[in-house]
N, C-alpha and C positions, 0 to 999 in steps of 0.2 A: 845393464849389458848381460846378454845371455852367456852362460858358462861354456856353451858349445853350440855350434851351428852345423848345418849340412847343406851341401850343394851337389850339383851333378855335372860331370863332364861326359857328355853323351850318355852312355848307360852305366857309367861308373859313379857311384855315390861316394862323397867325401865328407867324413865327419871331421870337423876342426875343433879341437879342444881350445878354448879361448879364455882361460881363467888363470893366466900367469903360470905358476908352477903346476897347475892342474892337480892340486891335492885332492884325494878321493875321500868323500864323506857321503852322508845320506843323500844330500841334494845331487851330487855327482852321480851316484848309483841310479837314483830315480830318473834323472834327466837322460842319462845314456840308455837306460832300459826303454823309455818311451820313444827315444829317437830311433833305436834299432827296430822297434815294432813299426814305426812310421815308415822307415825306409823299405823294409821288406814287403810292406803293403803295396809299394810301387812295383808293379809287375814288369816294368821295363828295366829295372836294375839288374845288372849281371855280375857286379863285383862291388866291394866296399873297401875304402881306404880310411884308416884312422890316423890323423896327424895332429899337430898343434900349431897355433899361430905365434907362440912365444919364441923369442929369439934364442933362448938358452935351454928351454925345457920341453920334453915330450910329456912326462908326468913324473913328479917327485914322489908318487906313491900315496900311501895312507895319510890322511890329515890327522897326524898324532895329536896336535893341539886341540882339535875338535873332540877327539875321543877322550882325552884327559879331562877336558872341561865337563863333558857329559858324566864321566865317572866320578868326578869330584862332587857333582850335584846329585849323585845316585840316580841319574837318568840312564839306566842301562838298556832299556828297550830300543831307543834310537840306535844305539851301537849294534845291538843284535840285528836290527832291521838293515843297517848298513852292510854288515858282514854277509847276511843272507842275500841282500840286494846285489852286492858285487858278485856273489856266487851265481846268481841268476844271470847277470850280465856275461860272466865268463862262460856259462853253459850255453847261453844264446849265441855267442860268438863261435863257440866250439861246434855247434850244430847248425849254424847259419847256412841256408841252402845255396849260397853263392860264396865265392872266394873272399876272404877277409885279409887285408894287407895292412900291416903297421908300417907307416912311413915315419921312422923315429928321427925327429929333427933336432933333438937335443938330449939332455939328461933323462934317462929312464932308470929310476931307482925303485927297489922294492916292488910294491904292487903296480907301479908304472911299468916295470919290466915284465911282471906277470901278465899285465894287460896285453902286452905285445906277444907274449907266449901263447895266449888264448887265441890269437889270430893264426891264420894258416901260413902266412909268409911275412917276412920282415925285411925292410930296407932301412939303412941308417947312414946318416952323414958321417964322413970321415974327418971333417974339419971342425966338428963341434959336438960335444956331448959324450957322456960315459954311460955304460950299462952296468948295473950292479944290483946285488942283493945284500944290503947293509944290515940286515936284521941281527946278525951275530954281534954287531957293535952297539946296538941300541936295546938289546934285551927283549926282542920280540920273536917267539918261536914260530916257525912256519906251520900252518894248518895242513892237514892231509890233502885237501883240495888244491892248495897252493903248490904243494910239491908235485901233484899230478900234472898240473899245467906246465911247470918248469921242466919236468922230465919229458914232456911231449916235444919241447923245442930245443933242449940243451942236452948233449950227450952226458951220461951220468958221471964220467970221470972229470969232465969240465965243471959240471954242476956242483960236485962235491967241493971242488976248489973254490968256486964262487961263494958257496954257502959258508964254508968253514973260515974263509979269509975275509969276506966282505970286500974284496978288492974290486976296483973299477976296471972295465974292459972297454977298449976302443972298437970302432966299427971294423977296421982291418983284422983285429984279433977275432972278432965274432965271425967274420966271413971265412977265415981260415978254418974254423970248426963247423962251418955250414949252419950256424945259428941264424945268420941272416943271408938273404939271397945275394945282396950286393952292398958293398961299401961305396957310398956315393960321394963325389968330390965336394959338393956343396948343396945348398938348399934347392937350387934350380935343377941340378942333376937328380936329387932325391925324388922330387915330385914328378919330373919327367919320366924317370925310370919306373917309379911305382905305378903311374897312370898307364904307361905303355904296357907294362906287364899285366895290369888288371884288364886291359882291353883285349888281351889274347884269350881270355876266358869267355866262351859263349856256351856254357853248359846248361842242360835242362835242370831246373831246380829239383825235380823229383829224384833223379838218380844221384845228383851231387849231395843232396841232403841225406839220402839213404846210405851212401858210402860213408859219410862222416858219422852217421848214427851208429853204424856197425864198427867202424874203425875205432871210435872213441867210447865204446860202451863201458869200458873199464873206468874211464875218467868220470863218466856220468854216475856210475855206482859209487865212487869215492865221494863225489859231491853230495849225493843223497845221504850217505852215511855221516857226512861231516856237517850236515845241516844243524844250525844252532837254535834249539827250542827256547821258549821263554824262561825255562828254569836254569839255563846255563849260567854259570858264574863268569862274569866278564873278566875277572882277575886272571883267568887262565891265559889271557892274551899276552901277559907280560911276565917275564922272568927277571926278578930283581937281582939275583946273584947266583 
């Protein structure tokens, strides 16, 4: 069974993550990268929605078990490839020449929340799911690129609370702070609202892409500086105490 699929609703492409908690590892990064390239090659696509088929989860973030297994085997290069691969995915979403909308249907934790932050707009169910950055509780520091994406979507005074506490936030709380466009009553409302919003965009790719390129040039620079070369010690990803 594929870990994600994509379909179209008229000119709106919809990526559906379909691997349960949708933990992010090298396969996730490579598959999403290829799918984004495939979708944008379709010249009729005017907007993109990313959601999940799981009843409880949008994405639970990084596949920590996969990373720890690789590290225990001293297989560090796949971990570097994953980190750089997700940076590529985030940069692609950031500069995608059509609007990208996250339809958050359940829990979005850590890198799952950051995935939604890389999108241009966010919608979320109010009847299910929490949004949080739990890294402070599990000993994983944010990389500079991750911070840059969070700052794009979350006001800094709210982001500092999120990062320092690791607390969970509901859709109504996120809507209050304009982190999401709409807190949706249920799954049906979520997808109907996201698709209707996506269909309001009929922008030319050239100008849309150029605006994003200039607007987000500082984030692109951070990502380039944060690139993880082969010599990087993977242990810097974890703070034990």
